[in-house]
N, C-alpha and C positions, 0 to 999 in steps of 0.2 A: 424509592420512587420507581414506578413502572416506566420503562422506555418503550415507545411505539416506533417500530421500523417497518417499512413497507417497500417492496420492490416496485418498480415503475409500472409493470404490467398489472392490470386490474387494481390500480391504485385506490379507486373509490370503493371497491368491494372490500379491500383490506380495512379501510376506515369504517365502513359499515359494520364489519365484523368486530372491530375494536369497540364500537358503540354498543354492540350486543354484549361484549365482555364486561364493559363498565357496569352493566345491569347486574352482574354477578358479584360486584364489590359490596362491601358493607354500605348501607345508606349514607353514612356520614362521610364516606370517601368519594362518592359519585360526583359531587358537584365540581370538584377540582378537575377531574378528568373530562367531564362533559364540557366544561368551559374551555379547557385546553383543546379538545377536539374541534369545537366550533371555531376557535381562533385559528386553527390550521386550515379548515375547509372554507370559511367565508371569503378570505382574500383570493381564493383560487377561482371564484365565480367569474365567468366571462361577462363582457358588457351586454350581451344579449340575454343574460340570466342563466346560461347553461354552464355546465362543468364538462370539460373535455377529458376523457380517459385516453388510454393508449391509442394513438391515431392510426395504427396499422389496419384496423378493421373499420368497416363502414357504419357500425353502430356505436362508435365511441362517444359521440355527443349525447345521445339518448341514454345510453348505459351509464355514463359518468354522471349525468344529471340525476337520474333515478337513484343511484346509490348514494350520491352526495346528499340528496334530499331525505332519503330514508335515515341516513346517519344523523343529519342535523335534527330531524324530528325526534330522535332518541336523545338528543342533547338538551332538549327543551326542559326547563325547570317547572315544577308545579308552582302555581301562584301562591303567594303568602297566604296562610290560613287554610289552604286546601288540605284534603285528607292526606295523611302520611303515605309515603310509598310503601308498597308491599315488598318485603325482602326477597 
């Protein structure tokens, strides 16, 4: 099993990068990691719909939200019966 660890700074960039790495796995391995990544990110969404990254900077909310959404978009599964993913 692959373990994902991330330092607190640029937290959502790290998860976006993990989502890109999942695409490099064999197609039959991707579903488990995509689901796991989505289960990590979705509960972190704020009540206003945003994700907050490291609050030291003034762009943390926009930056966190953008990278969380890009990661989650890569976690989406193809609908049943859709064309197979390209390796």
